[in-house]
Chimera marker file (.cmm) of the C-alpha trace (Angstrom):
<marker_set name="trace">
<marker id="1" x="37.124" y="207.427" z="186.789" r="1" g="1" b="0" radius="0.5"/>
<marker id="2" x="37.559" y="207.110" z="190.524" r="1" g="1" b="0" radius="0.5"/>
<marker id="3" x="34.593" y="206.423" z="192.813" r="1" g="1" b="0" radius="0.5"/>
<marker id="4" x="34.551" y="208.554" z="195.999" r="1" g="1" b="0" radius="0.5"/>
<marker id="5" x="35.003" y="206.748" z="199.303" r="1" g="1" b="0" radius="0.5"/>
<marker id="6" x="31.468" y="207.552" z="200.499" r="1" g="1" b="0" radius="0.5"/>
<marker id="7" x="29.986" y="205.840" z="197.448" r="1" g="1" b="0" radius="0.5"/>
<marker id="8" x="32.203" y="202.809" z="197.988" r="1" g="1" b="0" radius="0.5"/>
<marker id="9" x="30.827" y="202.509" z="201.530" r="1" g="1" b="0" radius="0.5"/>
<marker id="10" x="27.320" y="202.796" z="200.149" r="1" g="1" b="0" radius="0.5"/>
<marker id="11" x="28.094" y="199.979" z="197.698" r="1" g="1" b="0" radius="0.5"/>
<marker id="12" x="29.438" y="197.846" z="200.557" r="1" g="1" b="0" radius="0.5"/>
<marker id="13" x="26.258" y="198.529" z="202.562" r="1" g="1" b="0" radius="0.5"/>
<marker id="14" x="24.100" y="197.519" z="199.595" r="1" g="1" b="0" radius="0.5"/>
<marker id="15" x="26.141" y="194.342" z="199.170" r="1" g="1" b="0" radius="0.5"/>
<marker id="16" x="25.622" y="193.489" z="202.848" r="1" g="1" b="0" radius="0.5"/>
<marker id="17" x="21.871" y="194.014" z="202.427" r="1" g="1" b="0" radius="0.5"/>
<marker id="18" x="21.901" y="191.702" z="199.411" r="1" g="1" b="0" radius="0.5"/>
<marker id="19" x="23.766" y="189.067" z="201.414" r="1" g="1" b="0" radius="0.5"/>
<marker id="20" x="21.196" y="189.271" z="204.217" r="1" g="1" b="0" radius="0.5"/>
<marker id="21" x="18.487" y="188.782" z="201.591" r="1" g="1" b="0" radius="0.5"/>
<marker id="22" x="19.989" y="185.351" z="200.918" r="1" g="1" b="0" radius="0.5"/>
<marker id="23" x="18.803" y="183.957" z="204.264" r="1" g="1" b="0" radius="0.5"/>
<marker id="24" x="15.047" y="183.824" z="203.491" r="1" g="1" b="0" radius="0.5"/>
<marker id="25" x="15.775" y="182.687" z="199.938" r="1" g="1" b="0" radius="0.5"/>
<marker id="26" x="17.782" y="179.701" z="201.158" r="1" g="1" b="0" radius="0.5"/>
<marker id="27" x="15.042" y="178.855" z="203.651" r="1" g="1" b="0" radius="0.5"/>
<marker id="28" x="12.421" y="178.897" z="200.880" r="1" g="1" b="0" radius="0.5"/>
<marker id="29" x="14.624" y="176.640" z="198.732" r="1" g="1" b="0" radius="0.5"/>
<marker id="30" x="14.420" y="173.966" z="201.400" r="1" g="1" b="0" radius="0.5"/>
<marker id="31" x="10.609" y="173.753" z="201.313" r="1" g="1" b="0" radius="0.5"/>
<marker id="32" x="8.967" y="170.714" z="199.724" r="1" g="1" b="0" radius="0.5"/>
<marker id="33" x="6.698" y="172.664" z="197.325" r="1" g="1" b="0" radius="0.5"/>
<marker id="34" x="8.278" y="172.777" z="193.818" r="1" g="1" b="0" radius="0.5"/>
<marker id="35" x="6.649" y="176.105" z="192.895" r="1" g="1" b="0" radius="0.5"/>
<marker id="36" x="8.102" y="177.783" z="195.975" r="1" g="1" b="0" radius="0.5"/>
<marker id="37" x="11.527" y="176.326" z="195.228" r="1" g="1" b="0" radius="0.5"/>
<marker id="38" x="11.404" y="177.583" z="191.622" r="1" g="1" b="0" radius="0.5"/>
<marker id="39" x="10.547" y="181.100" z="192.768" r="1" g="1" b="0" radius="0.5"/>
<marker id="40" x="13.297" y="180.859" z="195.378" r="1" g="1" b="0" radius="0.5"/>
<marker id="41" x="15.819" y="179.867" z="192.693" r="1" g="1" b="0" radius="0.5"/>
<marker id="42" x="14.866" y="182.902" z="190.651" r="1" g="1" b="0" radius="0.5"/>
<marker id="43" x="15.267" y="185.073" z="193.738" r="1" g="1" b="0" radius="0.5"/>
<marker id="44" x="18.661" y="183.457" z="194.359" r="1" g="1" b="0" radius="0.5"/>
<marker id="45" x="19.768" y="184.277" z="190.818" r="1" g="1" b="0" radius="0.5"/>
<marker id="46" x="18.440" y="187.804" z="191.358" r="1" g="1" b="0" radius="0.5"/>
<marker id="47" x="20.599" y="188.254" z="194.463" r="1" g="1" b="0" radius="0.5"/>
<marker id="48" x="23.654" y="186.789" z="192.723" r="1" g="1" b="0" radius="0.5"/>
<marker id="49" x="23.165" y="189.064" z="189.711" r="1" g="1" b="0" radius="0.5"/>
<marker id="50" x="22.771" y="192.087" z="191.980" r="1" g="1" b="0" radius="0.5"/>
<marker id="51" x="25.936" y="191.209" z="193.883" r="1" g="1" b="0" radius="0.5"/>
<marker id="52" x="27.797" y="190.787" z="190.599" r="1" g="1" b="0" radius="0.5"/>
<marker id="53" x="26.551" y="194.168" z="189.438" r="1" g="1" b="0" radius="0.5"/>
<marker id="54" x="27.548" y="195.826" z="192.714" r="1" g="1" b="0" radius="0.5"/>
<marker id="55" x="30.985" y="194.202" z="192.565" r="1" g="1" b="0" radius="0.5"/>
<marker id="56" x="31.443" y="195.494" z="189.031" r="1" g="1" b="0" radius="0.5"/>
<marker id="57" x="30.573" y="199.016" z="190.104" r="1" g="1" b="0" radius="0.5"/>
<marker id="58" x="32.628" y="198.898" z="193.295" r="1" g="1" b="0" radius="0.5"/>
<marker id="59" x="35.713" y="197.439" z="191.666" r="1" g="1" b="0" radius="0.5"/>
<marker id="60" x="35.323" y="199.543" z="188.521" r="1" g="1" b="0" radius="0.5"/>
<marker id="61" x="35.472" y="196.385" z="186.439" r="1" g="1" b="0" radius="0.5"/>
<marker id="62" x="33.575" y="196.819" z="183.167" r="1" g="1" b="0" radius="0.5"/>
<marker id="63" x="33.322" y="193.114" z="182.204" r="1" g="1" b="0" radius="0.5"/>
<marker id="64" x="31.978" y="192.205" z="185.642" r="1" g="1" b="0" radius="0.5"/>
<marker id="65" x="29.509" y="195.083" z="185.401" r="1" g="1" b="0" radius="0.5"/>
<marker id="66" x="28.285" y="193.885" z="182.008" r="1" g="1" b="0" radius="0.5"/>
<marker id="67" x="27.882" y="190.325" z="183.274" r="1" g="1" b="0" radius="0.5"/>
<marker id="68" x="25.881" y="191.662" z="186.227" r="1" g="1" b="0" radius="0.5"/>
<marker id="69" x="23.623" y="193.661" z="183.901" r="1" g="1" b="0" radius="0.5"/>
<marker id="70" x="23.126" y="190.655" z="181.619" r="1" g="1" b="0" radius="0.5"/>
<marker id="71" x="22.292" y="188.315" z="184.505" r="1" g="1" b="0" radius="0.5"/>
<marker id="72" x="19.970" y="190.822" z="186.129" r="1" g="1" b="0" radius="0.5"/>
<marker id="73" x="18.232" y="191.486" z="182.828" r="1" g="1" b="0" radius="0.5"/>
<marker id="74" x="17.720" y="187.775" z="182.256" r="1" g="1" b="0" radius="0.5"/>
<marker id="75" x="16.302" y="187.247" z="185.737" r="1" g="1" b="0" radius="0.5"/>
<marker id="76" x="13.941" y="190.217" z="185.432" r="1" g="1" b="0" radius="0.5"/>
<marker id="77" x="12.790" y="188.957" z="182.032" r="1" g="1" b="0" radius="0.5"/>
<marker id="78" x="12.053" y="185.456" z="183.342" r="1" g="1" b="0" radius="0.5"/>
<marker id="79" x="10.233" y="186.838" z="186.382" r="1" g="1" b="0" radius="0.5"/>
<marker id="80" x="8.213" y="189.103" z="184.100" r="1" g="1" b="0" radius="0.5"/>
<marker id="81" x="7.199" y="186.248" z="181.808" r="1" g="1" b="0" radius="0.5"/>
<marker id="82" x="6.210" y="184.110" z="184.796" r="1" g="1" b="0" radius="0.5"/>
<marker id="83" x="4.126" y="186.940" z="186.249" r="1" g="1" b="0" radius="0.5"/>
<marker id="84" x="2.476" y="187.561" z="182.883" r="1" g="1" b="0" radius="0.5"/>
<marker id="85" x="1.616" y="183.867" z="182.507" r="1" g="1" b="0" radius="0.5"/>
<marker id="86" x="0.197" y="183.790" z="186.047" r="1" g="1" b="0" radius="0.5"/>
<marker id="87" x="-1.876" y="186.875" z="185.306" r="1" g="1" b="0" radius="0.5"/>
<marker id="88" x="-3.233" y="185.411" z="182.059" r="1" g="1" b="0" radius="0.5"/>
<marker id="89" x="-4.289" y="182.175" z="183.782" r="1" g="1" b="0" radius="0.5"/>
<marker id="90" x="-6.568" y="184.009" z="186.205" r="1" g="1" b="0" radius="0.5"/>
<link id1="1" id2="2" r="1" g="1" b="0" radius="0.2"/>
<link id1="2" id2="3" r="1" g="1" b="0" radius="0.2"/>
<link id1="3" id2="4" r="1" g="1" b="0" radius="0.2"/>
<link id1="4" id2="5" r="1" g="1" b="0" radius="0.2"/>
<link id1="5" id2="6" r="1" g="1" b="0" radius="0.2"/>
<link id1="6" id2="7" r="1" g="1" b="0" radius="0.2"/>
<link id1="7" id2="8" r="1" g="1" b="0" radius="0.2"/>
<link id1="8" id2="9" r="1" g="1" b="0" radius="0.2"/>
<link id1="9" id2="10" r="1" g="1" b="0" radius="0.2"/>
<link id1="10" id2="11" r="1" g="1" b="0" radius="0.2"/>
<link id1="11" id2="12" r="1" g="1" b="0" radius="0.2"/>
<link id1="12" id2="13" r="1" g="1" b="0" radius="0.2"/>
<link id1="13" id2="14" r="1" g="1" b="0" radius="0.2"/>
<link id1="14" id2="15" r="1" g="1" b="0" radius="0.2"/>
<link id1="15" id2="16" r="1" g="1" b="0" radius="0.2"/>
<link id1="16" id2="17" r="1" g="1" b="0" radius="0.2"/>
<link id1="17" id2="18" r="1" g="1" b="0" radius="0.2"/>
<link id1="18" id2="19" r="1" g="1" b="0" radius="0.2"/>
<link id1="19" id2="20" r="1" g="1" b="0" radius="0.2"/>
<link id1="20" id2="21" r="1" g="1" b="0" radius="0.2"/>
<link id1="21" id2="22" r="1" g="1" b="0" radius="0.2"/>
<link id1="22" id2="23" r="1" g="1" b="0" radius="0.2"/>
<link id1="23" id2="24" r="1" g="1" b="0" radius="0.2"/>
<link id1="24" id2="25" r="1" g="1" b="0" radius="0.2"/>
<link id1="25" id2="26" r="1" g="1" b="0" radius="0.2"/>
<link id1="26" id2="27" r="1" g="1" b="0" radius="0.2"/>
<link id1="27" id2="28" r="1" g="1" b="0" radius="0.2"/>
<link id1="28" id2="29" r="1" g="1" b="0" radius="0.2"/>
<link id1="29" id2="30" r="1" g="1" b="0" radius="0.2"/>
<link id1="30" id2="31" r="1" g="1" b="0" radius="0.2"/>
<link id1="31" id2="32" r="1" g="1" b="0" radius="0.2"/>
<link id1="32" id2="33" r="1" g="1" b="0" radius="0.2"/>
<link id1="33" id2="34" r="1" g="1" b="0" radius="0.2"/>
<link id1="34" id2="35" r="1" g="1" b="0" radius="0.2"/>
<link id1="35" id2="36" r="1" g="1" b="0" radius="0.2"/>
<link id1="36" id2="37" r="1" g="1" b="0" radius="0.2"/>
<link id1="37" id2="38" r="1" g="1" b="0" radius="0.2"/>
<link id1="38" id2="39" r="1" g="1" b="0" radius="0.2"/>
<link id1="39" id2="40" r="1" g="1" b="0" radius="0.2"/>
<link id1="40" id2="41" r="1" g="1" b="0" radius="0.2"/>
<link id1="41" id2="42" r="1" g="1" b="0" radius="0.2"/>
<link id1="42" id2="43" r="1" g="1" b="0" radius="0.2"/>
<link id1="43" id2="44" r="1" g="1" b="0" radius="0.2"/>
<link id1="44" id2="45" r="1" g="1" b="0" radius="0.2"/>
<link id1="45" id2="46" r="1" g="1" b="0" radius="0.2"/>
<link id1="46" id2="47" r="1" g="1" b="0" radius="0.2"/>
<link id1="47" id2="48" r="1" g="1" b="0" radius="0.2"/>
<link id1="48" id2="49" r="1" g="1" b="0" radius="0.2"/>
<link id1="49" id2="50" r="1" g="1" b="0" radius="0.2"/>
<link id1="50" id2="51" r="1" g="1" b="0" radius="0.2"/>
<link id1="51" id2="52" r="1" g="1" b="0" radius="0.2"/>
<link id1="52" id2="53" r="1" g="1" b="0" radius="0.2"/>
<link id1="53" id2="54" r="1" g="1" b="0" radius="0.2"/>
<link id1="54" id2="55" r="1" g="1" b="0" radius="0.2"/>
<link id1="55" id2="56" r="1" g="1" b="0" radius="0.2"/>
<link id1="56" id2="57" r="1" g="1" b="0" radius="0.2"/>
<link id1="57" id2="58" r="1" g="1" b="0" radius="0.2"/>
<link id1="58" id2="59" r="1" g="1" b="0" radius="0.2"/>
<link id1="59" id2="60" r="1" g="1" b="0" radius="0.2"/>
<link id1="60" id2="61" r="1" g="1" b="0" radius="0.2"/>
<link id1="61" id2="62" r="1" g="1" b="0" radius="0.2"/>
<link id1="62" id2="63" r="1" g="1" b="0" radius="0.2"/>
<link id1="63" id2="64" r="1" g="1" b="0" radius="0.2"/>
<link id1="64" id2="65" r="1" g="1" b="0" radius="0.2"/>
<link id1="65" id2="66" r="1" g="1" b="0" radius="0.2"/>
<link id1="66" id2="67" r="1" g="1" b="0" radius="0.2"/>
<link id1="67" id2="68" r="1" g="1" b="0" radius="0.2"/>
<link id1="68" id2="69" r="1" g="1" b="0" radius="0.2"/>
<link id1="69" id2="70" r="1" g="1" b="0" radius="0.2"/>
<link id1="70" id2="71" r="1" g="1" b="0" radius="0.2"/>
<link id1="71" id2="72" r="1" g="1" b="0" radius="0.2"/>
<link id1="72" id2="73" r="1" g="1" b="0" radius="0.2"/>
<link id1="73" id2="74" r="1" g="1" b="0" radius="0.2"/>
<link id1="74" id2="75" r="1" g="1" b="0" radius="0.2"/>
<link id1="75" id2="76" r="1" g="1" b="0" radius="0.2"/>
<link id1="76" id2="77" r="1" g="1" b="0" radius="0.2"/>
<link id1="77" id2="78" r="1" g="1" b="0" radius="0.2"/>
<link id1="78" id2="79" r="1" g="1" b="0" radius="0.2"/>
<link id1="79" id2="80" r="1" g="1" b="0" radius="0.2"/>
<link id1="80" id2="81" r="1" g="1" b="0" radius="0.2"/>
<link id1="81" id2="82" r="1" g="1" b="0" radius="0.2"/>
<link id1="82" id2="83" r="1" g="1" b="0" radius="0.2"/>
<link id1="83" id2="84" r="1" g="1" b="0" radius="0.2"/>
<link id1="84" id2="85" r="1" g="1" b="0" radius="0.2"/>
<link id1="85" id2="86" r="1" g="1" b="0" radius="0.2"/>
<link id1="86" id2="87" r="1" g="1" b="0" radius="0.2"/>
<link id1="87" id2="88" r="1" g="1" b="0" radius="0.2"/>
<link id1="88" id2="89" r="1" g="1" b="0" radius="0.2"/>
<link id1="89" id2="90" r="1" g="1" b="0" radius="0.2"/>
</marker_set>
């Protein structure tokens, strides 16, 4: 299955947006507060998983796509558990 050129450009644009999302994440990772750094690491893994997923779609590479889905699913699960724990504490 061949992806049309317009969709490839859209994938490249999304990848560029994901790369620009790395700048605030890296800045938050440099802060002294451990809780902020932990959240920043999860956001970093989120960006990396999204880029992997986009690369899998753009390159039509099924193993890379599956790895991207697995990483993104793991990150979303961890973020969900952390949010649920935070909600239960209040």
